[in-house]
C-alpha positions, 0 to 999 in steps of 0.5 A, spaced: 240 923 715 242 924 723 245 917 725 249 918 729 251 919 736 254 926 738 257 928 745 252 934 745 244 934 742 237 933 745 237 929 738 241 923 740 239 917 737 241 911 740 239 905 736 236 903 729 231 897 730 236 893 735 243 896 732 247 901 737 249 908 735 256 909 735 258 915 739 263 920 736 269 920 742 271 929 741 275 928 747 280 922 748 281 922 755 274 924 757 272 919 755 277 914 758 276 919 764 268 917 764 269 910 762 274 908 767 277 905 760 285 905 758 287 906 750 287 897 750 281 896 753 277 902 749 280 899 743 279 892 745 271 894 746 270 898 739 273 893 735 269 888 738 263 893 736 266 894 729 266 885 728 258 886 730 257 890 725 260 887 720 255 880 723 249 885 722 251 888 715 252 881 712 245 878 715 242 885 712 246 885 706 242 877 704 235 880 706 236 885 701 239 880 696 233 875 698 228 881 697 231 884 690 230 877 687 223 876 690 220 883 688 221 881 680 219 874 682 212 877 685 211 882 678 212 876 674 206 872 678 202 878 676 203 879 669 202 872 669 195 872 673 194 879 669 194 875 662 190 868 664 185 873 666 186 878 660 184 871 656 178 869 660 172 868 655 176 869 649 176 861 648 183 861 647 188 857 650 194 860 652 201 856 652 206 856 657 213 853 659 214 853 666 219 851 671 218 844 674 225 844 678 231 848 677 233 848 670 227 844 667 221 846 664 214 843 661 210 846 657 203 847 659 196 848 655 192 853 660 184 853 658 180 859 660 180 859 669 178 862 674 183 860 679 190 859 679 195 856 685 200 860 688 206 858 692 206 861 699 213 858 701 215 852 705 213 847 701 205 850 701 201 852 694 194 854 695 189 856 689 186 862 689 181 866 683 185 871 680 182 877 683 184 874 690 191 873 687 192 879 684 189 883 690 195 878 694 200 879 689 200 887 689 200 887 697 206 882 697 209 886 692 208 892 696 210 890 702 217 887 700 218 894 696 217 897 704 222 892 706 227 893 701 225 901 703 227 899 711 233 895 709 236 900 705 235 906 711 238 901 716 245 899 712 246 906 710 245 907 718 249 901 719 255 904 714 255 911 718 256 906 726 261 903 721 265 910 720 265 913 726 266 907 729 273 906 726 273 913 726 273 913 734 279 907 733 283 912 730 283 918 735 283 913 741 290 909 737 293 916 735 292 919 743 295 913 745 301 914 740 301 921 742 301 920 750 306 915 750 311 920 745 309 925 750 312 920 757 318 918 752 320 925 750 322 927 758 325 921 759 329 922 752 331 929 755 334 926 761 339 922 758 342 926 754 348 930 755 
């Protein structure tokens, strides 16, 4: 995936879904002169950007965990609705254990039913026909998988930007150390007898 901006090329990516792209610095001296920054200011700016990337990464990882937990729940709901539809009309009751609260379960005997109730979130539950519930759950499952795919791509892009920023920080720091040594070398030569 072309995820970073480079100093030359028409396909530079400046951001992905609000995440700014890091620019790889090939020539530190040119970068500093063009940006009007000294090495310490540039390092401070890049360190701040790196921290921003870390905050965004934590948020994306939390969203990824939520989606990874949500997908199996949706699949379980689809299985339950399919089981209810398969048993409809047989006259056979379905006995199921369901979670009332975290760690608290109750047993239910489900007779033939044409509808199911689904939690939509925010303490909202709606009753749907089995067909409507299946359609809604399949749609939710597709949306969750698509969102997860986008999140994974965002995380990869973000990791690339973190790497580019870390490399750039190291390059600027090393350039600064080299420049200081060059300034100290003439002074050391002048003081040697």
